[in-house]
C-alpha positions as CSV (number, residue, x, y, z in Angstrom):
1,M,-25.5,9.4,18.2
2,T,-23.7,8.9,21.5
3,G,-22.9,6.2,23.7
4,S,-23.4,2.4,22.7
5,R,-26.6,3.4,20.4
6,E,-23.8,5.0,18.1
7,V,-24.1,3.4,15.3
8,I,-21.0,4.0,12.9
9,T,-22.0,3.8,8.9
10,G,-20.0,3.8,5.3
11,G,-20.4,7.1,4.8
12,D,-19.5,7.7,8.2
13,F,-16.1,5.9,7.3
14,K,-16.4,7.8,3.9
15,R,-15.5,10.7,5.8
16,M,-13.5,10.5,8.5
17,I,-11.0,9.0,5.2
18,S,-11.6,12.0,3.8
19,G,-10.8,13.9,6.8
20,A,-7.8,12.1,7.5
21,Y,-6.2,12.5,3.3
22,S,-7.1,16.5,4.1
23,E,-5.7,16.6,7.4
24,F,-2.3,15.7,5.3
25,L,-3.1,17.4,2.3
26,L,-2.9,20.8,5.2
27,E,0.5,19.3,7.2
28,Y,2.3,17.0,5.1
29,E,5.2,19.7,4.5
30,N,5.6,20.4,8.1
31,I,5.8,16.5,8.7
32,N,8.9,16.8,6.1
33,S,10.4,19.3,7.7
34,Q,11.1,17.4,10.5
35,T,13.5,14.9,11.6
36,G,12.4,11.0,11.4
37,A,10.1,8.4,9.1
38,G,13.1,8.9,6.2
39,T,12.9,11.5,3.8
40,L,10.0,13.7,3.1
41,P,7.5,11.3,4.9
42,G,4.8,13.3,4.7
43,T,4.7,13.9,0.8
44,H,5.1,9.5,1.1
45,I,2.4,9.4,3.4
46,L,-0.2,11.8,1.6
47,R,0.8,9.5,-2.1
48,T,-0.5,6.8,0.4
49,I,-3.7,7.1,1.4
50,G,-4.5,9.5,-1.5
51,A,-4.0,5.8,-3.1
52,A,-6.3,4.7,-0.4
53,V,-8.9,7.1,-1.2
54,M,-8.8,6.4,-5.0
55,P,-11.0,3.0,-4.4
56,L,-14.2,5.1,-2.9
57,T,-14.8,7.8,-6.0
58,E,-16.4,5.4,-7.4
59,A,-17.3,2.5,-4.7
60,K,-20.8,0.9,-5.0
61,D,-20.3,-1.3,-2.3
62,D,-21.7,1.4,1.0
63,S,-21.2,-1.7,3.9
64,L,-18.3,-0.5,6.8
65,G,-16.9,-3.4,6.1
66,G,-16.7,-3.7,2.2
67,L,-15.4,0.0,2.1
68,S,-12.7,-0.9,4.9
69,R,-11.4,-3.5,3.3
70,R,-11.3,-1.5,-0.3
71,V,-9.6,1.2,1.7
72,A,-6.8,-1.2,3.0
73,T,-6.0,-3.0,0.0
74,A,-5.6,0.6,-1.8
75,A,-3.2,1.5,1.0
76,V,-1.4,-1.9,1.3
77,F,-0.8,-1.7,-2.4
78,G,0.2,2.3,-3.3
79,A,1.9,3.0,0.4
80,R,5.1,4.7,-0.5
81,G,7.7,4.9,1.9
82,N,8.7,3.3,5.5
83,A,6.0,5.7,6.9
84,G,3.8,5.0,4.4
85,V,3.8,1.0,4.6
86,V,3.3,1.8,8.7
87,L,-0.1,4.2,7.7
88,A,-1.2,1.1,5.5
89,Q,-0.8,-1.2,8.0
90,M,-2.8,0.8,10.3
91,F,-5.8,0.6,7.8
92,H,-5.4,-3.1,7.5
93,G,-5.5,-3.6,10.8
94,I,-8.8,-1.0,10.9
95,A,-10.2,-3.1,8.1
96,T,-9.2,-6.6,10.1
97,G,-11.6,-5.2,12.6
98,L,-14.0,-4.4,10.5
99,I,-14.6,-7.8,8.7
100,G,-18.4,-8.5,7.6
101,K,-20.0,-5.4,9.1
102,Y,-22.5,-3.6,7.2
103,E,-22.3,-1.2,10.1
104,A,-20.8,-1.0,13.2
105,T,-21.6,0.3,17.0
106,G,-19.1,3.2,18.3
107,S,-17.4,0.6,21.0
108,E,-17.3,-1.9,17.8
109,F,-15.1,1.0,16.0
110,G,-12.9,2.4,18.8
111,K,-11.7,-1.6,18.8
112,A,-11.0,-1.9,15.2
113,F,-8.9,1.6,15.5
114,Q,-6.8,-0.4,18.5
115,Y,-6.5,-3.0,16.3
116,G,-5.2,-0.6,13.2
117,I,-2.9,1.0,15.6
118,L,-1.4,-2.6,16.9
119,Y,-1.1,-3.6,13.4
120,S,1.5,-0.2,12.4
121,Q,3.6,-1.4,15.0
122,R,4.2,-4.9,14.2
123,V,5.8,-3.5,11.4
124,M,8.5,-1.9,12.9
125,P,10.4,-4.1,15.0
126,E,13.5,-2.8,14.9
127,N,12.3,-0.2,16.7
128,H,11.1,-0.3,19.4
129,D,11.9,2.9,21.3
130,S,10.8,5.3,18.6
131,P,8.5,8.3,19.4
132,F,5.8,6.8,16.6
133,I,5.1,3.5,18.6
134,F,5.9,5.6,21.9
135,V,3.0,7.6,20.8
136,A,0.8,4.8,19.4
137,K,1.8,2.8,22.5
138,A,0.1,6.2,25.0
139,V,-2.3,6.8,22.5
140,A,-4.1,3.0,22.4
141,K,-3.6,2.8,26.1
142,G,-6.3,6.0,26.1
143,A,-9.1,4.3,23.2
144,Y,-8.9,1.2,25.3
145,R,-10.5,3.2,28.5
146,A,-12.6,4.9,26.0
147,V,-13.8,2.0,24.0
148,R,-14.2,0.2,28.0
149,D,-16.5,3.4,28.9
150,G,-18.6,3.0,26.4
151,K,-17.9,6.4,24.7
152,P,-18.9,7.8,21.1
153,I,-16.2,6.9,18.6
154,S,-15.7,11.1,18.8
155,E,-15.1,10.5,22.7
156,I,-12.4,7.7,21.3
157,L,-10.8,9.7,18.8
158,S,-10.4,12.7,20.8
159,T,-9.5,10.9,23.9
160,A,-6.6,8.9,22.2
161,I,-5.2,12.2,20.5
162,K,-5.1,13.4,24.0
163,A,-3.6,10.4,25.7
164,G,-1.0,10.7,23.0
165,E,-0.5,14.6,23.3
166,D,-0.4,14.4,27.5
167,A,2.4,11.0,26.5
168,V,4.7,13.8,24.8
169,E,4.4,17.0,26.8
170,K,5.8,14.9,29.4
171,N,8.1,12.8,27.8
172,G,9.0,15.1,24.7
173,H,9.1,11.8,22.4
174,N,8.1,14.2,19.2
175,D,9.1,13.7,15.6
176,A,7.7,13.1,11.9
177,G,6.4,9.6,13.4
178,A,4.6,11.7,16.0
179,H,3.5,14.2,13.7
180,I,1.8,11.7,11.4
181,M,-0.4,10.0,14.1
182,F,-2.1,12.9,15.4
183,S,-2.3,14.2,11.7
184,F,-4.4,11.3,10.9
185,L,-6.7,10.9,14.3
186,K,-7.4,14.5,13.8
187,G,-8.2,14.3,10.3
188,C,-11.0,11.2,11.3
189,L,-12.3,12.9,14.1
190,K,-12.6,16.1,11.7
191,G,-13.8,14.4,9.0
192,L,-16.9,12.2,11.5
193,D,-17.7,15.4,12.7
194,G,-17.9,17.5,9.5
195,N,-15.3,20.5,10.8
196,F,-12.4,20.3,8.6
197,V,-12.2,23.0,6.3
198,S,-9.3,22.1,3.9
199,P,-8.4,21.7,0.0
200,A,-9.9,18.8,0.5
201,V,-10.7,15.6,-1.5
202,S,-14.1,15.5,-2.1
203,L,-15.7,12.2,-2.8
204,S,-19.4,13.2,-3.9
205,L,-17.7,16.3,-6.0
206,G,-14.9,15.1,-7.4
207,L,-11.2,15.8,-6.7
208,G,-10.1,19.4,-5.5
209,I,-5.8,19.0,-6.7
210,H,-3.7,22.5,-5.8
211,K,-0.8,23.5,-7.4
212,N,2.5,21.7,-6.4
213,M,0.4,19.2,-4.4
214,P,0.4,15.3,-5.1
215,D,-2.4,14.5,-7.6
216,P,-4.3,10.8,-5.9
217,R,-5.2,10.0,-9.6
218,N,-1.2,8.9,-10.8
219,D,-1.4,7.1,-7.9
220,R,-4.2,4.5,-8.0
221,V,-3.3,1.1,-8.0
222,R,-4.2,-2.5,-9.8
223,P,-4.6,-4.4,-6.6
224,Y,-5.7,-7.3,-9.2
225,C,-3.8,-10.1,-11.8
226,V,-6.0,-11.8,-13.3
227,R,-5.0,-14.6,-16.2
228,L,-7.1,-16.1,-18.2
229,R,-7.4,-18.4,-21.1
230,V,-9.8,-17.8,-24.3
231,K,-10.7,-21.0,-26.4
232,N,-11.3,-20.6,-30.4
233,S,-10.6,-16.8,-30.1
234,K,-9.7,-15.0,-33.4
235,A,-9.5,-12.0,-31.5
236,N,-7.0,-9.8,-32.9
237,I,-4.2,-9.5,-30.2
238,Y,-3.4,-5.8,-31.0
239,E,-7.5,-4.9,-30.4
240,V,-7.3,-7.1,-27.6
241,E,-4.2,-5.4,-25.7
242,Q,-5.8,-1.8,-26.5
243,R,-8.9,-2.9,-25.0
244,M,-6.9,-3.8,-21.7
245,K,-5.3,-1.1,-21.1
246,D,-8.0,0.7,-20.1
247,F,-8.4,-0.8,-17.0
248,S,-5.0,-2.4,-16.4
249,S,-1.3,-1.4,-14.9
250,F,-0.1,-4.3,-17.2
251,S,-1.4,-6.4,-19.5
252,I,0.7,-9.5,-21.8
253,V,-1.9,-11.2,-24.6
254,E,0.0,-14.3,-26.3
255,R,-1.8,-16.7,-28.8
256,S,-0.9,-20.7,-28.4
257,S,-2.3,-23.1,-31.0
258,G,-6.0,-21.4,-30.8
259,T,-5.7,-20.0,-28.2
260,L,-5.3,-16.6,-26.2
261,D,-3.5,-16.2,-22.8
262,I,-4.1,-13.5,-21.0
263,H,-2.2,-12.1,-18.2
264,L,-3.3,-8.3,-16.3
265,H,-3.3,-6.3,-13.6
266,T,-6.6,-4.4,-13.3
267,D,-8.9,-2.6,-10.2
268,H,-11.9,-3.6,-12.3
269,V,-11.6,-7.5,-12.8
270,G,-15.4,-7.3,-13.4
271,N,-14.6,-5.4,-16.5
272,A,-12.3,-7.2,-17.7
273,I,-13.8,-11.1,-17.4
274,D,-16.8,-9.1,-19.3
275,Q,-14.4,-7.9,-21.9
276,A,-13.0,-11.3,-22.4
277,L,-16.6,-13.2,-22.6
278,G,-16.6,-11.5,-26.1
279,W,-13.6,-13.4,-27.1
280,G,-14.8,-16.9,-26.6
281,P,-14.5,-19.7,-24.3
282,L,-13.4,-18.6,-21.3
283,H,-10.7,-21.6,-19.4
284,D,-8.0,-21.1,-16.4
285,V,-9.8,-17.9,-14.7
286,K,-7.0,-17.2,-11.6
287,I,-7.7,-13.8,-10.1
288,T,-5.1,-13.1,-7.4
289,N,-5.7,-10.2,-4.7
290,M,-1.9,-8.9,-4.7
291,S,-1.7,-6.8,-1.7
292,E,-2.7,-10.2,0.0
293,S,-0.2,-12.4,1.4
294,H,-0.4,-15.2,-1.9
295,Q,2.6,-17.2,-3.9
296,L,3.7,-16.3,-7.3
297,P,1.7,-18.0,-9.7
298,A,3.4,-21.1,-11.1
299,H,4.5,-20.3,-15.3
300,D,7.1,-20.7,-18.3
301,A,9.2,-18.0,-17.0
302,L,12.4,-17.0,-19.3
303,M,14.2,-17.1,-16.5
304,K,14.9,-19.0,-12.9
305,V,15.9,-16.6,-10.7
306,A,16.0,-12.6,-11.5
307,A,17.1,-9.7,-9.5
308,L,15.6,-6.0,-9.3
309,A,16.3,-3.3,-7.8
310,V,15.0,0.8,-7.4
311,A,17.0,3.7,-9.9
312,R,16.6,7.3,-9.3
313,N,17.8,7.9,-12.8
314,A,19.0,6.3,-16.5
315,A,22.8,6.3,-15.3
316,E,21.9,4.7,-12.2
317,A,19.9,2.3,-14.2
318,Q,22.5,1.3,-16.5
319,I,25.5,0.6,-13.5
320,L,22.8,-1.8,-11.6
321,Q,22.4,-3.9,-14.9
322,D,25.7,-3.9,-15.7
323,A,25.6,-5.1,-12.1
324,G,23.2,-7.7,-12.6
325,A,19.8,-6.6,-12.5
326,S,17.2,-7.4,-14.5
327,I,14.4,-5.2,-13.5
328,L,14.9,-2.3,-12.7
329,V,11.8,0.2,-10.7
330,S,12.4,4.0,-11.1
331,G,12.6,5.5,-7.4
332,S,14.6,7.4,-4.8
333,E,14.6,8.6,-1.5
334,E,11.9,11.5,-1.8
335,S,9.8,9.4,-4.3
336,S,9.9,6.3,-2.7
337,P,8.9,3.5,-5.1
338,S,5.4,2.0,-4.3
339,V,4.7,-1.9,-3.4
340,S,2.5,-2.2,-5.9
341,E,5.6,-1.4,-8.2
342,I,7.8,-4.2,-6.4
343,V,4.9,-6.5,-6.2
344,G,3.8,-6.0,-10.3
345,A,7.3,-5.9,-11.3
346,A,7.7,-9.4,-9.6
347,H,4.6,-10.4,-11.4
348,S,6.1,-9.8,-14.9
349,D,6.4,-13.9,-15.2
350,L,10.5,-13.0,-16.4
351,A,11.0,-15.0,-13.5
352,S,10.0,-18.2,-11.2
353,S,12.3,-16.6,-8.5
354,Y,13.4,-12.8,-7.4
355,V,16.0,-11.6,-5.0
356,L,15.0,-8.1,-4.2
357,V,18.1,-5.7,-3.7
358,S,16.5,-2.7,-1.7
359,S,20.1,-0.1,-1.8
360,S,18.3,2.5,1.1
361,D,16.9,2.4,4.7
362,D,13.6,4.5,3.5
363,Y,13.0,1.5,1.5
364,K,13.8,-1.6,3.6
365,L,10.1,-1.9,4.8
366,I,8.5,-1.4,1.4
367,F,11.1,-3.6,-0.2
368,R,9.9,-6.3,3.5
369,Q,5.9,-5.7,2.2
370,A,6.1,-7.1,-0.9
371,K,8.2,-10.1,0.7
372,R,5.4,-10.5,3.3
373,L,3.0,-10.4,0.1
374,L,5.3,-12.6,-1.9
375,G,6.5,-15.0,-0.3
376,S,8.8,-17.7,-0.2
377,R,9.8,-17.3,-4.0
378,V,11.2,-13.6,-3.7
379,E,14.6,-12.8,-0.9
380,L,15.4,-9.5,0.4
381,V,18.6,-7.8,0.2
382,L,18.7,-5.0,1.7
383,T,21.4,-2.7,2.0
384,E,22.0,1.6,2.9
385,S,23.2,2.7,-0.1
386,F,23.8,2.5,-4.1
387,N,27.1,1.3,-3.6
388,D,26.3,-1.2,-1.7
389,A,23.6,-1.8,-3.8
390,V,26.2,-2.5,-6.3
391,A,28.1,-4.4,-5.6
392,A,25.9,-7.0,-3.2
393,L,24.5,-7.4,-7.7
394,K,27.7,-7.9,-8.5
395,K,27.9,-11.0,-6.8
396,F,24.6,-12.3,-8.3
397,S,24.4,-15.7,-10.1
398,A,21.9,-17.0,-12.7
399,G,23.0,-20.3,-12.0
400,F,22.0,-20.6,-7.7
401,S,18.6,-20.1,-6.2
402,A,17.1,-17.2,-5.3
403,L,17.9,-18.3,-1.4
404,E,21.7,-18.9,-2.4
405,N,22.3,-15.7,-4.5
406,A,20.7,-13.8,-1.5
407,N,22.7,-15.1,1.3
408,I,26.4,-14.7,-1.3
409,M,24.6,-11.0,-1.9
410,R,24.5,-10.0,2.1
411,N,27.6,-11.3,2.7
412,S,29.6,-9.0,0.2
């Protein structure tokens, strides 16, 4: 198919994302060896796109808009490291450009790619001169010209790649970030043409995972927060909790005056509702997509405000707790916590508001993404080292609001 008659389908999109994942399987170690984009950016990118492809292995929706949104939701929520957040925003932009479309022309899909590049630039306001931004702008210009000329999507991608490579050759702007952009575009092109050869994910035959490579099944995200009440239920709480564990990463079941209060995080809302229907009449059902901007739900929390921090081991965890952290997320520069782990912890019902304390430059975009999703009941304290994080936490006081604490802690 060529020109304006070309149609991109959901199947084409699956192949493109599979091709991009395959390309990162081949390139992530090379990306890790390059400067820029933080510690082990290739691994963080691979784990982010691994989370993104997981919904496609069992998706029943074959619409282009529906599939792109599933991928974007999983990528935004499963993003790891600064590089992962940037890639996730590219998926978010692509999905925004494809909203409501069952299929798209090459021109429409090309415009969606332009959205993706724009969204990825927006999350890096402090680094306008970074190689990634430099290459992204060159790629966007190349894509724009090809879209304007009515080229098919394969030529749009090829033209965008060539524009980026020419800009790098001319100006020497090249690092891990530029490599990530090229790998993504080349992978999509290979997937679209069916020409990629790698230890790839086959979305129809299952996942082919090789030794020492991150398994995307370990990065599956549960982006939907479901809260509901089952009235007059005689169901056993332990049995309910065990059943919920089959399709949730977090669940709390409590009984109050004959009512079961259920709170869980899942990627299969329908399964949760179907199970709950068997336990009695449902009331006060609330479903939140935690990968989209929202406010933390009002509830009777145990604390007015709590501090959250990242610990790489038990020793660090103890130091952070002693300093004032109430919630700890596991992670390091080499194995960054995901957006889902930060947001999920804030949905734990422990506190009404939170101060999120970052201890590394590699976490900054992850924490900022969490703030964008959670809104005004979350405040950030972005430090650059573990010792700085400890010093900030020692200024935390349960008697102050999250905003008051954040201002005091930043000044420490």
